[in-house]
C-alpha positions as semicolon CSV with decimal commas, in nm:
position;residue;x (nm);y (nm);z (nm)
1;M;-1,249;1,607;1,743
2;H;-0,890;1,564;1,839
3;Q;-0,874;1,228;1,653
4;T;-1,045;1,375;1,348
5;L;-0,799;1,670;1,336
6;E;-0,501;1,443;1,375
7;E;-0,574;1,275;1,045
8;L;-0,560;1,601;0,844
9;Q;-0,206;1,648;0,715
10;M;-0,013;1,928;0,561
11;V;0,091;1,882;0,202
12;H;0,473;1,988;0,171
13;E;0,650;2,132;-0,109
14;E;0,823;1,819;-0,247
15;E;0,478;1,653;-0,241
16;M;0,327;1,943;-0,441
17;V;0,611;1,924;-0,688
18;N;0,544;1,553;-0,755
19;Y;0,165;1,590;-0,761
20;D;0,201;1,876;-1,020
21;R;0,422;1,638;-1,233
22;I;0,172;1,369;-1,199
23;Q;-0,125;1,610;-1,285
24;T;0,073;1,754;-1,591
25;A;0,130;1,392;-1,720
26;V;-0,244;1,287;-1,701
27;L;-0,351;1,623;-1,850
28;Q;-0,141;1,557;-2,142
29;V;-0,304;1,217;-2,185
30;M;-0,647;1,378;-2,168
31;H;-0,564;1,643;-2,430
32;R;-0,427;1,364;-2,669
33;H;-0,763;1,190;-2,648
34;G;-0,941;1,518;-2,724
35;C;-1,091;1,577;-2,374
36;R;-1,219;1,905;-2,244
37;I;-1,087;1,979;-1,894
38;I;-1,358;2,073;-1,657
39;Q;-1,429;2,105;-1,282
40;T;-1,750;1,997;-1,111
41;P;-1,906;2,177;-0,818
42;T;-1,755;2,100;-0,474
43;F;-2,080;2,093;-0,291
44;E;-2,379;1,874;-0,399
45;D;-2,730;1,791;-0,267
46;Y;-2,720;1,528;-0,008
47;D;-3,051;1,344;-0,127
48;T;-2,907;1,305;-0,482
49;Y;-2,591;1,130;-0,360
50;G;-2,787;0,943;-0,094
51;R;-3,000;0,784;-0,369
52;Y;-2,708;0,639;-0,569
53;F;-2,456;0,581;-0,284
54;P;-2,641;0,458;0,019
55;G;-2,327;0,271;0,144
56;L;-2,131;0,601;0,138
57;Q;-2,378;0,802;0,354
58;K;-2,178;0,756;0,678
59;E;-1,866;0,872;0,508
60;M;-2,004;1,180;0,329
61;V;-1,889;1,507;0,470
62;K;-2,213;1,712;0,527
63;T;-2,289;2,065;0,585
64;I;-2,587;2,286;0,616
65;D;-2,664;2,552;0,332
66;A;-2,800;2,899;0,418
67;D;-3,146;2,786;0,332
68;G;-3,129;2,482;0,562
69;S;-3,068;2,214;0,300
70;V;-2,817;1,951;0,361
71;L;-2,508;1,953;0,130
72;V;-2,228;1,709;0,088
73;L;-1,868;1,754;-0,025
74;R;-1,852;1,567;-0,342
75;P;-1,778;1,193;-0,276
76;D;-1,772;1,129;-0,650
77;V;-1,727;1,328;-0,971
78;T;-1,941;1,125;-1,227
79;L;-2,279;1,219;-1,080
80;P;-2,237;1,592;-1,077
81;L;-2,070;1,578;-1,405
82;V;-2,363;1,392;-1,562
83;K;-2,607;1,628;-1,394
84;M;-2,420;1,920;-1,542
85;V;-2,405;1,774;-1,896
86;A;-2,774;1,709;-1,898
87;R;-2,843;2,070;-1,820
88;E;-2,578;2,232;-2,050
89;Y;-2,568;1,992;-2,347
90;P;-2,932;1,910;-2,444
91;D;-2,830;1,726;-2,773
92;T;-2,802;1,367;-2,648
93;R;-2,641;1,265;-2,977
94;Q;-2,338;1,493;-2,922
95;L;-2,020;1,307;-2,845
96;L;-1,867;1,463;-2,534
97;K;-1,526;1,383;-2,377
98;F;-1,430;1,537;-2,039
99;G;-1,120;1,520;-1,828
100;Y;-1,082;1,633;-1,474
101;V;-0,855;1,661;-1,167
102;S;-1,068;1,707;-0,852
103;T;-1,060;1,653;-0,489
104;V;-1,298;1,371;-0,375
105;F;-1,419;1,348;-0,020
106;R;-1,453;0,991;0,094
107;E;-1,233;0,754;0,274
108;Y;-0,960;0,565;0,100
109;Y;-0,700;0,307;0,226
110;G;-0,361;0,230;0,076
111;R;-0,080;-0,003;0,207
112;S;0,051;0,243;0,458
113;T;-0,175;0,551;0,425
114;H;-0,535;0,640;0,450
115;G;-0,741;0,949;0,442
116;K;-1,085;1,111;0,424
117;Y;-1,030;1,265;0,081
118;F;-0,805;1,223;-0,211
119;L;-0,710;1,382;-0,544
120;Q;-0,875;1,215;-0,823
121;S;-0,828;1,242;-1,208
122;G;-1,037;1,073;-1,467
123;V;-1,215;1,079;-1,801
124;E;-1,577;1,052;-1,898
125;I;-1,708;0,986;-2,256
126;L;-2,076;1,060;-2,312
127;G;-2,310;0,997;-2,612
128;D;-2,118;0,674;-2,740
129;D;-2,269;0,341;-2,657
130;S;-2,015;0,125;-2,852
131;P;-1,771;-0,130;-2,704
132;E;-1,506;0,064;-2,877
133;C;-1,573;0,356;-2,650
134;D;-1,525;0,118;-2,354
135;G;-1,194;0,017;-2,499
136;E;-1,075;0,379;-2,543
137;V;-1,167;0,455;-2,194
138;I;-0,967;0,173;-2,063
139;V;-0,665;0,245;-2,287
140;T;-0,674;0,609;-2,166
141;A;-0,667;0,483;-1,807
142;A;-0,370;0,258;-1,884
143;E;-0,201;0,553;-2,048
144;F;-0,233;0,752;-1,727
145;L;0,006;0,499;-1,577
146;E;0,232;0,463;-1,871
147;A;0,277;0,861;-1,881
148;L;0,437;0,823;-1,541
149;G;0,668;0,534;-1,615
150;I;0,445;0,252;-1,496
151;S;0,432;0,006;-1,782
152;K;0,372;-0,317;-1,585
153;M;0,001;-0,334;-1,500
154;R;-0,296;-0,576;-1,495
155;I;-0,643;-0,484;-1,630
156;D;-0,926;-0,671;-1,470
157;L;-1,207;-0,658;-1,711
158;G;-1,569;-0,749;-1,641
159;T;-1,926;-0,660;-1,702
160;V;-2,207;-0,605;-1,438
161;A;-2,461;-0,694;-1,724
162;Y;-2,371;-1,059;-1,700
163;M;-2,456;-1,070;-1,332
164;D;-2,746;-0,845;-1,356
165;A;-2,894;-1,077;-1,634
166;L;-2,863;-1,369;-1,394
167;F;-3,036;-1,162;-1,112
168;A;-3,309;-1,087;-1,347
169;D;-3,388;-1,462;-1,382
170;L;-3,351;-1,523;-1,012
171;N;-3,610;-1,260;-0,924
172;L;-3,488;-1,216;-0,581
173;P;-3,657;-1,002;-0,301
174;A;-3,478;-0,678;-0,259
175;E;-3,322;-0,767;0,081
176;S;-3,181;-1,087;-0,048
177;L;-3,039;-0,926;-0,365
178;A;-2,864;-0,660;-0,154
179;R;-2,714;-0,930;0,058
180;V;-2,596;-1,135;-0,245
181;R;-2,453;-0,813;-0,392
182;Q;-2,266;-0,733;-0,068
183;E;-2,118;-1,080;-0,040
184;L;-2,011;-1,069;-0,402
185;E;-1,844;-0,741;-0,356
186;E;-1,656;-0,879;-0,045
187;R;-1,591;-1,195;-0,225
188;N;-1,720;-1,371;0,086
189;L;-1,755;-1,724;-0,065
190;V;-1,876;-1,888;0,242
191;A;-2,142;-1,651;0,323
192;L;-2,247;-1,640;-0,040
193;R;-2,293;-2,022;-0,044
194;E;-2,498;-2,022;0,270
195;T;-2,712;-1,751;0,123
196;A;-2,759;-1,918;-0,204
197;D;-2,872;-2,231;-0,026
198;Q;-3,161;-2,043;0,133
199;L;-3,282;-1,874;-0,192
200;A;-3,588;-2,005;-0,381
201;V;-3,392;-2,078;-0,697
202;T;-3,317;-2,381;-0,905
203;R;-3,007;-2,601;-0,845
204;L;-2,854;-2,479;-1,161
205;Q;-2,920;-2,114;-1,083
206;R;-2,760;-2,168;-0,744
207;D;-2,440;-2,326;-0,899
208;V;-2,406;-2,037;-1,129
209;L;-2,451;-1,781;-0,848
210;V;-2,201;-1,932;-0,620
211;E;-1,962;-1,969;-0,910
212;L;-1,958;-1,594;-1,001
213;P;-1,677;-1,478;-0,771
214;R;-1,468;-1,767;-0,911
215;L;-1,505;-1,631;-1,276
216;F;-1,161;-1,469;-1,255
217;G;-0,838;-1,536;-1,435
218;D;-0,680;-1,538;-1,775
219;Y;-0,911;-1,414;-2,041
220;G;-0,944;-1,715;-2,274
221;P;-1,011;-1,999;-2,010
222;T;-1,234;-1,764;-1,798
223;M;-1,439;-1,654;-2,097
224;G;-1,500;-2,019;-2,183
225;R;-1,623;-2,103;-1,831
226;A;-1,842;-1,793;-1,844
227;E;-2,003;-1,901;-2,175
228;A;-2,075;-2,252;-2,027
229;L;-2,257;-2,098;-1,734
230;S;-2,479;-1,855;-1,944
231;L;-2,847;-1,928;-1,860
232;N;-3,010;-1,668;-2,072
233;T;-2,966;-1,436;-2,382
234;G;-2,887;-1,152;-2,151
235;M;-2,587;-1,320;-2,006
236;A;-2,468;-1,426;-2,362
237;K;-2,507;-1,071;-2,505
238;A;-2,300;-0,936;-2,203
239;L;-2,019;-1,175;-2,298
240;E;-2,034;-1,084;-2,661
241;R;-1,991;-0,710;-2,586
242;T;-1,703;-0,807;-2,336
243;K;-1,526;-0,988;-2,634
244;A;-1,554;-0,673;-2,839
245;V;-1,413;-0,467;-2,574
246;Y;-1,124;-0,724;-2,538
247;E;-1,060;-0,720;-2,919
248;Y;-1,017;-0,336;-2,894
249;L;-0,776;-0,363;-2,609
250;K;-0,569;-0,652;-2,796
251;N;-0,558;-0,438;-3,101
252;A;-0,440;-0,144;-2,900
253;G;-0,158;-0,342;-2,765
254;Y;-0,304;-0,438;-2,410
255;G;-0,444;-0,779;-2,463
256;D;-0,163;-0,953;-2,285
257;R;-0,245;-0,735;-1,969
258;V;-0,611;-0,833;-1,949
259;Q;-0,772;-1,071;-1,694
260;L;-1,143;-1,132;-1,688
261;D;-1,337;-1,078;-1,373
262;L;-1,707;-1,146;-1,391
263;G;-1,747;-1,130;-1,016
264;F;-1,668;-0,768;-1,014
265;T;-1,929;-0,542;-0,833
266;S;-1,906;-0,193;-0,695
267;H;-2,049;0,036;-0,430
268;M;-2,096;0,286;-0,706
269;G;-2,455;0,178;-0,794
270;Y;-2,478;0,318;-1,143
271;Y;-2,273;0,073;-1,368
272;T;-2,468;-0,101;-1,634
273;D;-2,223;-0,307;-1,840
274;S;-1,844;-0,307;-1,876
275;V;-1,648;-0,249;-1,556
276;F;-1,277;-0,257;-1,496
277;K;-0,989;-0,203;-1,245
278;I;-0,627;-0,149;-1,319
279;Y;-0,353;-0,255;-1,091
280;A;0,013;-0,159;-1,111
281;D;0,267;-0,438;-1,074
282;G;0,324;-0,520;-0,717
283;A;0,039;-0,303;-0,572
284;L;-0,211;-0,471;-0,348
285;Y;-0,497;-0,236;-0,460
286;S;-0,628;-0,093;-0,769
287;M;-0,554;0,275;-0,844
288;I;-0,801;0,307;-1,133
289;S;-1,151;0,186;-1,171
290;G;-1,441;0,267;-1,401
291;G;-1,700;0,135;-1,623
292;R;-2,020;0,191;-1,831
293;Y;-2,321;0,371;-1,687
294;D;-2,588;0,415;-1,960
295;R;-2,895;0,481;-1,734
296;L;-2,754;0,752;-1,493
297;S;-2,818;1,053;-1,723
298;A;-3,181;0,960;-1,760
299;Q;-3,231;1,046;-1,394
300;F;-3,167;1,410;-1,514
301;H;-3,401;1,390;-1,803
302;A;-3,150;1,321;-2,076
303;E;-3,091;0,963;-2,188
304;R;-2,727;0,947;-2,286
305;P;-2,492;0,656;-2,273
306;A;-2,158;0,700;-2,094
307;C;-1,838;0,541;-1,992
308;G;-1,560;0,662;-1,775
309;F;-1,306;0,600;-1,496
310;G;-1,123;0,764;-1,200
311;M;-0,771;0,729;-1,063
312;N;-0,687;0,774;-0,702
313;M;-0,370;0,989;-0,730
314;N;-0,298;0,961;-0,352
315;L;-0,269;0,586;-0,398
316;L;-0,058;0,637;-0,705
317;Y;0,165;0,868;-0,521
318;E;0,216;0,610;-0,240
319;Y;0,298;0,348;-0,501
320;M;0,540;0,578;-0,679
321;A;0,709;0,655;-0,343
322;D;0,749;0,283;-0,255
323;E;0,898;0,223;-0,606
324;E;1,128;0,523;-0,566
325;M;0,969;0,700;-0,883
326;L;0,926;1,026;-0,718
327;E;1,157;1,326;-0,762
328;A;1,375;1,399;-0,473
329;A;1,313;1,712;-0,257
330;Q;1,498;2,017;-0,399
331;P;1,602;2,323;-0,205
332;S;1,320;2,595;-0,201
333;A;1,573;2,873;-0,241
334;D;1,875;2,952;-0,451
335;L;2,040;3,190;-0,191
336;A;2,029;3,237;0,184
337;V;2,180;3,556;0,306
338;L;2,252;3,550;0,685
339;Y;2,276;3,887;0,847
340;D;2,291;4,044;1,198
341;Q;2,147;4,376;1,103
342;A;1,991;4,462;0,763
343;S;2,108;4,771;0,572
344;P;1,955;4,959;0,266
345;E;2,238;4,796;0,044
346;L;2,140;4,445;0,159
347;I;1,771;4,521;0,104
348;R;1,836;4,641;-0,249
349;D;2,061;4,351;-0,334
350;I;1,815;4,081;-0,213
351;N;1,532;4,245;-0,389
352;G;1,729;4,297;-0,705
353;W;1,819;3,931;-0,721
354;R;1,457;3,836;-0,670
355;K;1,359;4,052;-0,970
356;K;1,620;3,887;-1,177
357;G;1,444;3,555;-1,114
358;F;1,649;3,408;-0,830
359;A;1,479;3,270;-0,513
360;V;1,646;3,443;-0,223
361;I;1,574;3,451;0,150
362;G;1,709;3,693;0,407
363;V;1,776;3,517;0,740
364;N;1,841;3,708;1,060
365;T;2,105;3,515;1,265
366;A;1,862;3,506;1,556
367;N;1,673;3,242;1,354
368;T;1,780;2,889;1,255
369;V;1,736;2,737;0,903
370;S;1,808;2,408;0,745
371;S;2,094;2,400;0,496
372;D;1,886;2,178;0,285
373;D;1,649;2,457;0,196
374;F;1,888;2,660;-0,012
375;R;2,181;2,601;-0,258
376;I;2,417;2,883;-0,157
377;T;2,474;3,051;0,175
378;V;2,648;3,401;0,214
379;R;2,693;3,612;0,510
380;W;2,636;3,990;0,534
381;K;2,840;4,161;0,804
382;N;2,984;4,501;0,839
383;G;2,861;4,621;0,506
384;S;3,008;4,343;0,285
385;Y;2,945;3,976;0,187
386;E;3,140;3,660;0,284
387;M;3,104;3,349;0,067
388;D;3,298;3,023;0,139
389;G;3,484;3,201;0,424
390;Q;3,613;3,473;0,178
391;P;3,506;3,827;0,120
392;A;3,278;3,860;-0,189
393;S;3,115;4,141;-0,384
394;A;2,747;4,138;-0,485
395;D;2,852;4,079;-0,838
396;A;3,043;3,763;-0,724
397;V;2,740;3,640;-0,546
398;E;2,530;3,695;-0,852
399;A;2,783;3,529;-1,074
400;R;2,763;3,213;-0,859
401;L;2,384;3,227;-0,871
402;R;2,392;3,231;-1,256
403;R;2,610;2,921;-1,248
404;L;2,346;2,714;-1,071
């Protein structure tokens, strides 16, 4: 318990100011793309999440409802959003665009920080199954970073449909398929090769399987290699759709930032086609990830195609701090009035300045304060003010405040 509590940290004012600036910037991007801003429930049914995220079950923060059912603090926003949309928007042909900023309760790791929950912002577009929708989702994600002054980035574009079409031909037992997916996610080439050698597949299928995690790099050459390795129409169709998404990104001005990654998989088990990650220049981890999930809504009796992404704002904050892109801490008060003993006049002055919009703190000299917490310091003593070592009237103090 002590170790668990030690990992919970207070968010300080300067962090809140910077998070507010980040949130304002991404909300503006959402509005430009016509998104409705929503908030999903904080608690969700444990069994619903366990079905889709079995790998996250140990990380989930669980609690017991009054009726004895097990609930979890949301480890993901997409699932409750899709569930809510299926109930509240029955017309599956309706185009829906949602944006959000929510706390997500699962572990994350950055370069120098980690935690059990983080602030996530994202966009979900439902009802559109076109590759242009995928392209817009990726452009929106890139604009999140650009809105904060991050223009150098790398977009890793892939499609799980290419991999799934290969797996459909391999017809692997569930246990073998799960092991292969895990090794692909970890990019464990040695283990994958050993596993592939034990599978009941053809030599050509085995060679394509072990080549999957190597299908990464510049778009043109990697696409050429992927086409040469296509063993069925499903794999070919997946590449054709990826080409259409790339064309959208190129026409939107992001083509030179795209790399192809066809070995990309995810512990989020609902992706069906396009997937992507975005890395800021110099970062060792992606801050944004997302993709298409056309079959998830059907679990809630409303078949509706969808595509979206999420951005870990805690990792973004860490990156911006490393790159010195955050605003410096500012004093929390305009004026500190030091006094030995309060008087009616002093109380009237302090509250009068506050009503005029100034941030003022009264500090009994028995306490200590940091000079960084306020812009001006005055002393109240024997019924009068002292400022900069000289006597000063209340009007003179106010005049100094107005010059700030």
